[in-house]
FITI-904417 format. One record per atom (N, C-alpha, C, O): residue in one letter; x, y negated, z negated. Coordinates in steps of 0.02 Angstrom, whole numbers, plus 50000, padded with zeros to 5 digits. Layout:
<vexzas>
AXYZ
...
</vexzas>
This chain:
<vexzas>
X549375187753336
X548945184653285
X548215186753296
X547955186153351
X547895189253242
X547205191653248
X546725185753256
X546785180653221
X546255186553302
X545765181253313
X545255181153257
X545085186353228
X544995175253242
X544495174553190
X543845177653213
X543625176453270
X543525181553170
X542895184853185
X542315180353165
X542235178753106
X541905178453214
X541325174153201
X540695177753224
X540675180453279
X540185177753181
X539555180953197
X539005175653197
X538915172153148
X538635175153253
X538065170653258
X537435174853254
X537335179553293
X536995173053207
X536385176853195
X535775172353199
X535795166753175
X535245174753229
X534605171153226
X534215173853167
X534175179953157
X533935169353127
X533605171153065
X532855171053073
X532565165953093
X532535176653056
X531805176953057
X531535179152989
X531805177352937
X531005183052990
X530685184952928
X530915191552899
X530715193352844
X531355195152935
X531585201652910
X532325201152891
X532745200752935
X532485201252827
X533185200552806
X533605206852815
X534215206452824
X533285212652813
X533665218952813
X534125219652874
X534715221252865
X533885218452937
X534345219052994
X534925214152991
X535485215753013
X534805208152964
X535345203252958
X535875205652909
X536475205152922
X535645208152852
X536115210652802
X536515216452830
X537125216852821
X536175221052865
X536515226752894
X537035224552946
X537585227152948
X536855219652987
X537315217153038
X537935214153007
X538495215553028
X537835209852956
X538405206652923
X538855211752889
X539465211352893
X538555216552857
X538955221752823
X539315226252874
X539865228652860
X539015227352931
X539335231452983
X539905227753017
X540435230653027
X539795221553034
X540285217753074
X540835214553031
X541385213353056
X540695213152967
X541175210152922
X541515204052952
X542125203752957
X541115199052972
X541405193053003
X541745188652951
X541605188952891
X542205184552975
X542535179652931
X542135173252926
X542215169352879
X541705172152974
X541265166152973
X540595168153002
X540565171553054
X540055166052969
X539385167552992
X539025161153009
X539055156252971
X538695161053066
X538275155353085
X537555157853087
X537375162053128
X537145155153041
X536445156953040
X536055151953082
X535995146053064
X535795154153139
X535375149953181
X534665150653155
X534365155953159
X534385145253129
X533745145753094
X533335139353103
X533585134153122
X532695140153089
X532245134353089
X532255131153020
X532565133752973
X531925125553012
X531885122352946
X531585127152896
X531785127252837
X531095131152918
X530765135852873
X531205141852856
X531295143452798
X531485145052908
X531885151052896
X532555149452864
X532905153952840
X532755143052863
X533375141152830
X533355142652756
X533875143752724
X532745142652727
X532685144252656
X532925151352642
X533175152852588
X532835155852691
X533045162752681
X533795163352674
X534055168152645
X534165158452700
X534895158852698
X535155157452628
X535555161352602
X534935151952598
X535195150252531
X534685146652487
X534865142752443
X534045147952501
X533515144852460
X533475147852391
X533725153352378
X533145144152346
X533065146452277
X532495151552272
X532065152052317
X532495155352218
X531955160052206
X532015166352248
X532535169552250
X531455167952281
X531425174152321
X531215172352393
X530675174252415
X531645168852430
X531455166652497
X531425172252549
X531125171352601
X531735178052534
X531705183452584
X531165188552568
X531115193752601
X530745187052518
X530175191352506
X529705190952565
X529535185552588
X529495196752590
X529095196752651
X528645202952651
X528755207552690
X528145203052607
X527715209052603
X527305210052666
X526885205952683
X527435215552700
X527055217352760
X526815224552752
X527095228452713
X526295226252790
X526025232952785
X525905235752855
X525795232052904
X525935242352859
X525815245752923
X525405252052909
X525345254252852
X525145254952962
X524745261052957
X525165266952982
X525425266753038
X525225271952942
X525615277952961
X525265281353020
X524665282753016
X525625282753074
X525305285853133
X525095293153121
X524695295953158
X525385296253067
X525225303253054
X524625304153007
X524165308053021
X524635300352951
X524105301252900
X523635295352896
X523145295652858
X523765290052932
X523335284052934
X523315280252868
X522865276152857
X523805281652823
X523825277852761
X524195271352770
X524665270852810
X523985266352732
X524315259752733
X524915259852686
X524875262252630
X525495257252711
X526095257152669
X526465250552679
X526415247352731
X526855248652628
X527225242352629
X527835243052675
X528185248052673
X527955237852715
X528545237852759
X529025232252743
X529575231952771
X528835227752698
X529275222152681
X529325221452606
X528875223552570
X529875218452581
X529975217652509
X529515212352479
X529395207152509
X529255213752419
X528835208852385
X529275203652349
X529035198252334
X529905205352337
X530375200552308
X531025200952348
X531185206152378
X531395195352349
X532025195552386
X532395188952379
X532145183752399
X532995189252352
X533415183252346
X533665181152415
X533575184752464
X533995175452418
X534255172852481
X534795177452508
X535085181452472
X534915176752573
X535435180852606
X536115179452575
X536505184052564
X536265173052562
X536915171252534
X537015174652466
X537555177152452
X536495174752425
X536555177852358
X536615185352364
X537015188452329
X536215188352407
X536225195652413
X536885198252443
X537095203852428
X537205194152484
X537835196152516
X538445193352480
X539015195052497
X538325189252430
X538885186352393
X539285181352434
X539905181252429
X538955177352474
X539295172652517
X539405165952482
X538955163552447
X539985163052491
X540115156252468
X539925151352523
X539805153352580
X539895145052506
X539715139852555
X540215139452612
X540045136952666
X540825141852601
X541345141652653
X541265147452702
X541565147352756
X540865152452683
X540815158452725
X540305157652781
X540315161552829
X539865152752776
X539325152452826
X539155145152843
X539335140452808
X538795144652899
X538545138152923
X537815139052942
X537645143652979
X537395134652919
X536695134652940
X536625129953000
X536815124152997
X536345132553055
X536265128553116
X535515128153131
X535205132853155
X535235122353116
X534505121453121
X534305120153194
X534595115953228
X533795123853216
X533525123053284
X532765122953280
X532485125153230
X532435120253332
X531695120853334
X531495128153339
X531905132453357
X530865129653325
X530645136653327
X530485138953398
X530645144653415
X530165134753439
X529905137253503
X529995132553562
X529635133153611
X530455127853558
X530595123453615
X531265125553645
X531795123853618
X531235129253700
X531845132153729
X532365126953747
X532955127853732
X532155121553779
X532645116453800
X532995113353740
X533605112453741
X532615111853688
X532915108753629
X533365113753592
X533885111853565
X533165120053590
X533595125053559
X534255125653598
X534795126153569
X534205125753665
X534805126353706
X535265120253696
X535875121053695
X534975114353688
X535385108453674
X535775109253609
X536365107653605
X535425111753557
X535755112753493
X536295118253497
X536825117653467
X536155123553535
X536645128853542
X537255126553582
X537805128853570
X537145122053629
X537715119253666
X538165115253619
X538775115353625
X537855111753572
X538245108053522
X538635112953477
X539215111753461
X538305118453459
X538645123653419
X539235126653457
X539775127553429
X539125128053520
X539655130853562
X540255126253564
X540825128553557
X540135119853574
X540685114953576
X541045114553509
X541665114053507
X540665114953454
X540965114753387
X541415120753375
X541975119953350
X541185126653393
X541585132653383
X542215132653427
X542745134653405
X542135130353489
X542725130053533
X543235125153507
X543845126153514
X542995119853477
X543445114653451
X543785116753386
X544385115853378
X543385119553339
X543665121153273
X543955128153269
X544375129453226
X543735132653314
X543995139553312
X544165141853382
X543865146653407
X544635138753415
X544805140753484
X545065147953486
X545465150053444
X544815151653536
X545045158453545
X544735163453496
X544965169153492
X544225161353459
X543915165953410
X543555171653444
X543345171053502
X543485177253408
X543105183053431
X542385181953408
X542225183053350
X541955179953454
X541275177953437
X540775183353459
X540795185753516
X540335185253414
X539785189753430
X539135186353414
X539075182953363
X538645187253458
X537975184453448
X537495190253437
X537465194853478
X537105189953383
X536585194953371
X535915191453373
X535775186953332
X535485193553419
X534845190053430
X534245193953404
X533685192953427
X534365198353355
X533825202553330
X533285198553293
X532685199753302
X533495193753252
X533025189953212
X532765183653246
X532935182253304
X532355179953209
X532115173553235
X531515174153281
X531275179653294
X531295168453305
X530735168553353
X530965171153420
X531565171453434
X530485172953462
X530655175353529
X531035169953568
X531495171553606
X530845163753558
X531175158253594
X531895157453570
X532345156253610
X532005158053505
X532685157653479
X533115163353506
X533695162353525
X532825169353508
X533195175153535
X533355174053609
X533915175553631
X532865171553647
X532975170253718
X533535165253728
X533955166053773
X533555160053687
X534075154953693
X534765157853678
X535255156253712
X534805162153627
X535445165153611
X535685169753667
X536285170053682
X535225173353698
X535415177553755
X535685173253812
X536185174953843
X535345167753827
X535575163253880
X536265160453865
X536685159953909
X536375158653802
X537035156253782
X537565161553794
X538095160153822
X537425167653774
X537915173153781
X538055174853854
X538615176453873
X537535174353896
X537625176053966
X538105171154000
X538445172954049
X538145165053974
X538595160154003
X539305160553976
X539745156953999
X539415164953926
X540075165553896
X540325172653904
X540145177053865
X540745173853954
X541005180553965
X541475182753909
X541625188753903
X541725178053869
X542185179653815
X541815180853748
X542145182353698
X541145180253748
X540755181653688
X540355188053697
X540135189553752
X540265191753642
X539895198053644
X539175196853623
X539035192653580
X538715200453652
X538015200053634
X537795206653603
X537865211953634
X537525206353541
X537315212253504
X536575211853486
X536275206453487
X536285217553471
X535615217853441
X535575224053398
X535975228653405
X535075224053354
X534975229753310
X534435234153340
X533895231753359
X534575240653343
X534085245353368
X533965250753316
X534395252053274
X533385253953319
X533225259153271
X532505261253278
X532155258953323
X532265265453233
X531565267953237
X531065262453223
X531185258153181
X530505262753258
X529965257853247
X529325261553228
X529155266653257
X528985258753179
X528315261253162
X527775256253181
X527175257653175
X527995250253204
X527525245253229
X527905240953279
X528485242253294
X527575235753303
X527895231253352
X528175225053319
X528375220353354
X528205224853253
X528445218953217
X529205218853211
X529525213853225
X529485224453191
X530215224553178
X530445231753173
X530055236453168
X531115232553174
X531425238953160
X531455239753085
X531685235153050
X531235245353059
X531195246352986
X531685251752964
X531545257652968
X532275249552941
X532765254152913
X533115258252966
X532875259253022
X533715260752947
X534125265052989
X534315261653056
X534455265053105
X534315255053056
X534505251553118
X535265251253124
X535625251253074
X535485251153185
X536205250553199
X536325244753245
X535895242853285
X536925241853240
X537125236153283
X537435238953347
X537915242853345
X537155237053403
X537415239353467
X537535233353513
X537185228253511
X538035234153555
X538165228953605
X537645229353660
X537505234653688
X537355223653676
X536845223353727
X537155224253796
X537715221953809
X536805227653840
X537035228753909
X536815222853951
X536235222253971
X537295218453966
X537115212254002
X537555210954063
X537475205854096
X538005215554079
X538485214154132
X538155212954199
X538345208454236
X537645216954216
X537305215954280
X536955209154282
X536965205754333
X536625207354227
X536285200954223
X536785195254227
X536675190354263
X537335195854189
X537845190654189
X538155189954259
X538275184454282
X538265195554292
X538545195454359
X538075192054408
X538295188154450
X537425193454401
X536935190354446
X536925182754438
X536875179154487
X536995180454376
X537015173154363
X537645170254393
X537625164854424
X538205173654384
X538845171054411
X538835171154487
X539105166654519
X538535176354516
X538495176654589
X538065170954616
X538185168454671
X537565168854578
X537165163154598
X537585156854600
X537495152454642
X538055156354553
X538525150754552
X538995151054613
X539135145954644
X539215157154630
X539625158054691
X539245155754752
X539505152354796
X538605157754755
X538175155854812
X538115148254818
X538135145554873
X538035144954762
X537995137554762
X538635134454788
X538615129854829
X539205136954765
X539845134254788
X539935135354863
X540165130954899
X539745141254887
X539825142754958
X539365138355000
X539545136255054
X538765137054974
X538305132755010
X538585125755021
X538405122355069
X539025123654976
X539355117154983
X540045117755014
X540415112855017
X540215123755039
X540875125055068
X541435123755019
X541995122055038
X541295124554954
X541805123854902
X542115130754891
X541985134154842
X542545132754939
X542805139554939
X543255140954879
X543245146554852
X543645136054858
X544095137154801
X543705138654738
X543875143254701
X543175134754724
X542755135854665
X542405142554669
X542345146154619
X542165144354729
X541825150854738
X542315156554724
X542125161554693
X542925155954748
X543425161254738
X543595162054664
X543665167654640
X543665156554629
X543825156954557
X543275160554518
X543415164654475
X542645158854534
X542085162154499
X542055169554516
X541935173654472
X542155171254579
X542125178254599
X542695182354569
X542605188154551
X543285179254562
X543835182854529
X543645184554457
X543805189954432
X543305179854423
X543085181154355
X542595186954352
X542625190954305
X542155187454401
X541685193054404
X542065199654412
X541905204554379
X542545199754457
X542925205854471
X543335208054410
X543425214054398
X543585203254372
X543975205054313
X543535208554260
X543775212654222
X542885206854260
X542455209654209
X542045215654231
X541615217954194
X542185218354290
X541805224054315
X542265229954330
X542865229154340
X541975235854330
X542365241954344
X542425243054419
X542075239954459
X542885247454438
X542975248954509
X542385253054535
X542025256154497
X542305252754601
X541745256354632
X541565252854697
X541885248054717
X541045255354731
X540845252454796
X540675244954792
X540875241154836
X540325242854739
X540155235754732
X540775231554724
X540845226254755
X541235233954683
X541855230354671
X542265229854735
X542545224554750
X542305235354773
X542685235354836
X542395230354886
X542765226854920
X541725230154889
X541405225454935
X541535218254914
X541655213954955
X541515217054849
X541635210254824
X542365208154834
X542505202254844
X542815212954833
X543515211354848
X543595209054921
X543985204654936
X543215212154966
X543225209955035
X542925202955042
X543185198755079
X542385201755006
X542085195055007
X542575189954980
X542635184455007
X542935191654926
X543435187154898
X543985185654948
X544205179854954
X544205190654986
X544715189555037
X544455184955091
X544815180455113
X543835185855113
X543535181555164
X543495174355139
X543655169655175
X543275173555076
X543235166855047
X543925163655044
X544005157655059
X544425167555025
X545105164955023
X545355162655091
X545695157655097
X545165166555143
X545365164655211
X545035158055232
X545365153755261
X544395157355216
X544045151155235
X544275145255193
X544245139455216
X544495146555132
X544785141255091
X545415138555124
X545515132555128
X545845143155146
X546455141155181
X546285137355246
X546585132255261
X545805139955283
X545585136755345
X545325129655332
X545475125055369
X544945128955278
X544665122455261
X545215117355245
X545105111355251
X545805119855226
X546385115555213
X546855115155274
X547415112755268
X546605117555331
X546975117555394
X547565122255395
X547995121855439
X547605126755347
X548145131755346
X547895137855385
X547735143055355
X547865137255450
X547575142455493
X548005148855492
X547735154355497
X548645147955486
X549085153855485
X548955158155423
X548915164255427
X548895154855365
X548755158655304
X548065161955308
X547985167655286
X547575158455336
X546905161255343
X546935167655385
X546615172655368
X547315167455438
X547375173355482
X547725179055446
X547535184855453
X548245177455408
X548615182655372
X548175185955319
X548225192055309
X547755182055285
X547305184955234
X546825189855266
X546715195355240
X546535187955322
X546055192255357
X546405198655380
X546125204155375
X547005198055405
X547375203855429
X547565208455370
X547495214555375
X547815205555316
X548035209655259
X547455213155226
X547545218555197
X546855210255229
X546255213455199
X545915218055249
X545395221055233
X546205218755309
X545935223255361
X545205221455378
X544775225855382
X545085214955389
X544405212655405
X544335210555478
X543795208355498
X544865211255518
X544875208455586
X544295211055630
X544005207355669
X544145217455622
X543645220455667
X542935219955640
X542465222055674
X542845217255581
X542165216655554
X541755211855598
X542015206655620
X541135213555610
X540715209755656
X540625202555633
X540625197955674
X540555201555568
X540455194755542
X541085190555548
X541055184555563
X541655193655537
X542295190055537
X542555188955608
X542915184055621
X542395193455655
X542705193655721
X542725186855757
X543255184855780
X542165183155763
X542205176755800
X542665171755766
X542995167755801
X542705171855701
X543155167255666
X543885169355676
X544325165055683
X543995175855676
X544685178255687
X544925176455757
X545505174655766
X544475176855807
X544665175055875
X544845167655879
X545315165855914
X544465163355844
X544635156255845
X545295154955810
X545695150755831
X545425158655756
X546065157855721
X546655159855766
X547185156755762
X546565164855808
X547095166855854
X547265161055902
X547845160155920
X546765157255921
X546885151455965
X547225145955925
X547715142955948
X546965144455865
X547235139055825
X547955140255803
X548335135555790
X548155146655799
X548845148355779
X549295149755839
X549865151755830
X549035148855899
X549445149755959
X549525156855983
X549945158156026
X549125161455956
X549175168455977
X548725169956037
X548745175356066
X548315165156055
X547865166156112
X547765159356146
X547665154356113
X547805159356213
X547765153156250
X547035151156263
X546605155356272
X546925144456263
X546265141756279
X546375134756308
X546925133256332
X545875130456305
X545955123856337
X546385119056296
X546595113856321
X546515120656232
X546975116556194
X546665111256150
X547015107756114
X546005110656152
X545665105556112
X545295108756052
X544865105456022
X545455114956036
X545115118355981
X545255114955914
X544825114855870
X545855112255906
X546015108755843
X545595102455835
X545415100455780
X545445099255892
X545005093355890
X544315095555864
X544025092255821
X544055100955892
X543405103555869
X543435105555796
X542945104555759
X543995108355774
X544075110355704
X544055104355658
X543755104655604
X544355098855679
X544335092655640
X543615089955635
X543415087555583
X543245090455690
X542555088155689
X542135092355642
X541725089755604
X542235099055643
X541875103455597
X542055101955525
X541625101855481
X542695100755512
X542925099255444
X542615092755419
X542425092155361
X542565087855464
X542245081555446
X541515082755425
X541265079655378
X541185087255461
X540495088855443
X540435091855374
X539955090455338
X540925095955354
X540905098955287
X541035093655233
X540745093955179
X541475088955248
X541595083555200
X540985079055194
X540855076255140
X540615078255249
X539995074355245
X539495077755199
X539155074355160
X539445084355203
X538995088055160
X539155086855086
X538705086855044
X539795085955071
X540015084655002
X539965077254984
X540105075354928
X539755073155033
X539715065855025
X540405062755011
X540465057754976
X540915065955038
X541595063255033
X541745059655099
X542075062255143
X541475053655104
X541475050055168
X542165047555187
X542325047155247
X542585045855138
X543275043855155
X543645049555189
X543985048655240
X543575055555161
X543895061455191
X543595063055259
X543955064955305
X542935062255265
X542605063755329
X542845058955384
X542995061055440
X542895052555368
X543125047555416
X543855048955435
X544045048255494
X544265050855386
X544965052455401
X545025057955453
X545465057855495
X544585062855449
X544605068455496
X544355066355565
X544625068555616
X543845062055568
X543625059555633
X544145055155665
X544245055455726
X544485051155625
X545025046955651
X545565051355682
X545805050055738
X545755056655646
X546285060955672
X546045064655734
X546435065755781
X545415066655736
X545145070055796
X545165065455856
X545325067555911
X544995059055846
X545005054255901
X545725053155926
X545845053055986
X546185052455879
X546885051555897
X547155057755933
X547505057155984
X546995063655906
X547255069855935
X546985071156005
X547325074156046
X546375068856019
X546095069656086
X546525065956137
X546695068756190
X546695059756123
X547125055856169
X547815059056173
X548095059556228
X548095061056117
X548765063956117
X548785070456158
X549255071556197
X548275074656149
X548255081056185
X548165079856260
X548475083356301
X547745075056278
X547635073556349
X548275071056382
X548435073056437
X548635066556347
X549265063956375
X549785069456382
X550155069556431
X549805073956335
X550295079356338
X550125084256394
X550575086356432
X549495086056400
X549295091056450
X549325088356521
X549535091956567
X549125082156530
X549075079556598
X549695075856621
X549825075256681
X550095073256574
X550675069256594
X551315071156557
X551835068056567
X551285076356515
X551865078656477
X552175072956437
X552785072256433
X551745068956406
X551975063356365
X551815064856292
X551245066556274
X552325064056250
X552245065156178
X552235058256144
X552735054656145
X551675056556114
X551605049756086
X552065048456027
X552155042756007
X552365053755999
X552835052755944
X553555052155969
X554015051255929
X553645052856036
X554335053156063
X554315050956136
X554425054956182
X554165044556147
X554075042056215
X554705038656241
X554995034456208
X554905040656302
X555445037156336
X555145031556378
X554685032656417
X555405025556370
X555115019756404
X555145020356480
X554725017556515
X555625024056505
X555715024656577
X555135028356610
X555035027956670
X554745032156570
X554195035956598
X553525032356591
X553005035056611
X553535026456564
X552915022856551
X552795017556603
X553275014856632
X552165015856617
X552015010156661
X552355003856633
X552345002756572
X552644999756676
X553024993956653
X552604989256610
X552834986756559
X551974988156631
X551554983556593
X551414986256523
X551324982356476
X551384992856516
X551264995756450
X551904995556409
X551884994156349
X552474997056439
X553114997156403
X553274990356373
X553574989956320
X553054984956408
X553204978156383
X552824976756318
X553014972256280
X552284980456305
X551894979256244
X552184982756183
X551964981756127
X552694986956194
X552984990656139
X553554986756107
X553874982656140
X553704987956042
X554264984656009
X554924986456043
X554974991656075
X555414982056037
X556064983356066
X556364989756036
X556364990655975
X556594994056079
X556895000356058
X557615000556083
X557754998756140
X558075002656040
X558775003056058
X558865007856117
X558495012656123
X559355006656160
X559485010956217
X559575018256195
X559935019756147
X559245022756230
X559295029856215
X558815032256161
X558745038256149
X558475027556128
X557995029356077
X557295030056106
X557155027656161
X556865033456070
X556175034556092
X555695030256052
X555845028155996
X555115029056081
X554605024956048
X554025029356025
X553915034756051
X553665026855975
X553075030155950
X552475025555956
X552545019455949
X551885028355971
X551285024255976
X550715027455935
X550695033455925
X550255023055913
X549695025355873
X549075026555914
X549105027255975
X548505026755880
X547885028755911
X547685024255969
X547595026756025
X547615017855958
X547355013456010
X547825013056070
X547595013056127
X548465012856058
X548945012556114
X548935019056153
X549035019056214
X548825024756119
X548785031156154
X548185031056202
X548245033356259
X547625028556180
X547035028156223
X547145023156280
X546915024356336
X547475017656266
X547615012756318
X548075015556371
X547995014356431
X548575019456348
X549045022556395
X548675027656440
X548785027856500
X548235031656409
X547845036356448
X547415032756500
X547355035056557
X547115027256479
X546695023456525
X547095020556583
X546855020256640
X547715018356570
X548145015656623
X548355021056673
X548385019956733
X548495026956646
X548725032456689
X548145035856725
X548255039256775
X547535034956701
X546945038356729
X546415033156746
X545945032256707
X546465029756802
X545985024456820
X545265026856821
X544805023156801
X545155032956845
X544465035456848
X544175036356777
X543595034656765
X544575038856732
X544355039556662
X544245032656632
X543755031656595
X544685028056647
X544615021256620
X543955018156641
X543595015056601
X543785018956705
X543185015856731
X542545019256705
X542055015856690
X542555025856700
X541945029556684
X541835030756609
X541275032156588
X542375030356570
X542295031856499
X542575026256454
X542205023356415
X543215024756461
X543535020456412
X543265013356412
X543195010256359
X543135010656471
X542875003756474
X542205003056437
X542054997656412
X541815008456434
X541175008156400
X541235008656324
X540775006956287
X541815011056301
X541855012556229
X542425009056192
X542435009056131
X542895006056227
X543495003756190
X543334998356139
X543664998056087
X542854993956153
X542684988756105
X542354991556043
X542514989455987
X541904996356052
X541574999355993
X542075003355952
X542025003555891
X542565006655986
X543085010255949
X543495005355907
X543635006655849
X543694999855937
X544094994855903
X543724991955843
X544014991255789
X543094990455851
X542694987655796
X542604992755740
X542644991055681
X542484999055759
X542365004255708
X542995005955671
X542975008055613
X543565005155703
X544205006655669
X544305002355607
X544665004355561
X543994996555606
X544064992155547
X543804995555484
X544084994555430
X543284999555492
X543015003155433
X543545007755404
X543645008055344
X543865011555448
X544395016055425
X544995012155399
X545275013955347
X545215007055435
X545825003555417
X545784999855351
X546284999155316
X545184997555333
X545104993955270
X544934998655212
X544824996355155
X544895005155226
X544715009955173
X545305011455128
X545885010055145
X545155014455069
X545665015855019
X546175020955043
X546745020955020
X545975025455090
X546425030555114
X546825028355175
X547215032255203
X546735022155196
X547125019455252
X547555013655227
X548065014555196
X547325007455243
X547735001655225
X547394996955177
X547694991955157
X546784998455157
X546414993855114
X546244996855046
X546575001455023
X545724994055015
X545524996254949
X544794998154945
X544534999654891
X544444998155001
X543724999055001
X543535006355011
X543785009655057
X543095009154967
X542845015954980
X542335015755037
X541995010655046
X542295021155074
X541845021355131
X541155023755108
X541095028955076
X540645019955123
X539965021455103
X539625026055154
X539895027355208
X539035028455136
X538645032555182
X538485028555246
X538495031255301
X538335022155236
X538175017855294
X538785017155340
X538725017555401
X539365016055310
X539985015555349
X540115022055388
X540285021955447
X540015027655352
X540115034155384
X539665034755445
X539875037155497
X539035032755439
X538565033155495
X538805029355556
X538715031555612
X539115023555544
X539375019555600
X539955023055635
X539995023255697
X540405025855595
X540975029455624
X540735035655662
X540975037155716
X540275039255632
X540025045455661
X539665044155727
X539635048555770
X539385038155735
X539025036555796
X539495034955854
X539285035055912
X540125033555840
X540595031355892
X541125036555908
X541185038755965
X541515038655858
X542095042855871
X541925049455906
X542225051055957
X541445053455879
X541295059755912
X541025058855983
X541145063056027
X540665053355995
X540395052156062
X540955050956112
X540935053456167
X541465047056091
X542035045756135
X542405052256150
X542605053456207
X542505056256099
X542855062656107
X542475067156156
X542765070056202
X541815067756146
X541415072156187
X541395069856260
X541475073856306
X541305063356271
X541285060756339
X541955061356374
X541985062356435
X542495060656336
X543165061256366
X543295068456388
X543495069556445
X543185073156344
X543295080156363
X542825082356418
X543025086156462
X542215079956416
X541735081756468
X541945078856536
X541855082056588
X542245072956535
X542485069856597
X543005074256632
X543045074556693
X543395077856591
X543905082156619
X543685089456623
X544095093956632
X543025090656616
X542765097356623
X542905101956566
X542925108056575
X543005099256507
X543155103256448
X542555103056400
X542295097756385
X542345108856378
X541805109356330
X542085111056261
X542425116056252
X541935106756212
X542155107956144
X541665112756110
X541075111056100
X541895118656094
X541465123656061
X541615123455986
X542155125355964
X541115121255948
X541205121055876
X541055127855846
X540675131755874
X541365129255789
X541225135355752
X541265133755678
X541775134555646
X540695131255651
X540685129155581
X540805135155535
X540545140555546
X541215134055484
X541365139355437
X540745141455399
X540305137255386
X540705147855379
X540095150355347
X540025148055275
X540515145755244
X539425148555249
X539285146755180
X539065152755140
X539425157755136
X538465152255110
X538235157555065
X538105164155099
X538035169355066
X538055164055166
X537935170455201
X538515175355193
X538435181355206
X539095172955172
X539665177455160
X539485182855110
X539735188455115
X539065181155061
X538885186055009
X538495191955037
X538435197055004
X538225191255098
X537855196755128
X538275200955175
X538025205655206
X538915199355182
X539365202955227
X539625209555196
X539565210755136
X539895213755240
X540275219755222
X539845225055187
X540095228955147
X539195225155201
X538775230355173
X538875236855212
X538995236855272
X538815242355176
X538895248955208
X538335250055258
X537765248355243
X538475252755317
X537955253955367
X537445259055344
X536975260655381
</vexzas>
């Protein structure tokens, strides 16, 4: 099915380029973007397109007419019916107000003519109207931007023999879209950044710039997977894009090797990863998500310590291996079955098995941990209905990371954080 052809024109004092454009493009619908004054040129009575102007010939210095002394409306001269066109009134020189009106026009066309083939011609009208139309077109990769070019004898307008040409805007449009990618990356919104960059790549030709952007897209995809804790997929993307040895990627790839079990370390890297992820959620002001990650980091610290030092799995505990006083606090378990314990019991078990840790770390913090857990437990993502506020987040952030840090430090373990990159990704992979 053929798409409907729509032409948007800005109307100024020179009718000839508009008439030429309409006759060249043969649109099925015309939108005249005009001021209250220039709207008369569209379908006003009498001779609204009369525009007597004069210029000086550069060769003989004689004065000659450059505009018609008489001229009927555009609709009459082109034989347009009221169904063929729409007058869209805008201010003459207020860019913000013109953009507001054009946004309304954009919504109208999308609603009434979805999927239409839209071309914008910004030859006519005031400079501000033309600028607004260019801005509108730059934001729509599915719309074409045209202008009329031809010989000039003055700086007022093109006089005759003008042709309609597509404006060269791809570099400008790409720069604007890349700024959007930069904004998304600054907020660690890797998925949104990847979607925008894919759109840029679809609209550009192959070459060195495109190849570099494909590498950037692969890196963004890897960090998007990492941000969702899919470390294995992140590693596979980096490997498949052959980015492992790149200087910028290398430290992240080394951490992924540890997180995926391909390289041995102290075993608390996932705890550090959760802390970093919480920091990114804080930047987005998603405090419920941030608290959930700190909660899991606190729980995982106790679980990892119990597994490494006592070979105890908190999801599969045999009562015979537990201190009797601790086993009595657990629910009755059928013979041969295993017990499971949550965050607080995991920390209590660690404290019972490690008297030195209990005395030097846990006794100083267990009450504050218990009190702070109420914030998480009553939240909408746990067992309650309350969203977590910035103030609540501050309370949790003051307790959980401190307990984690002091615990690992007690056992001689240093948590090395490696926050995922942001907008600096756009500066990677440049040719030496």
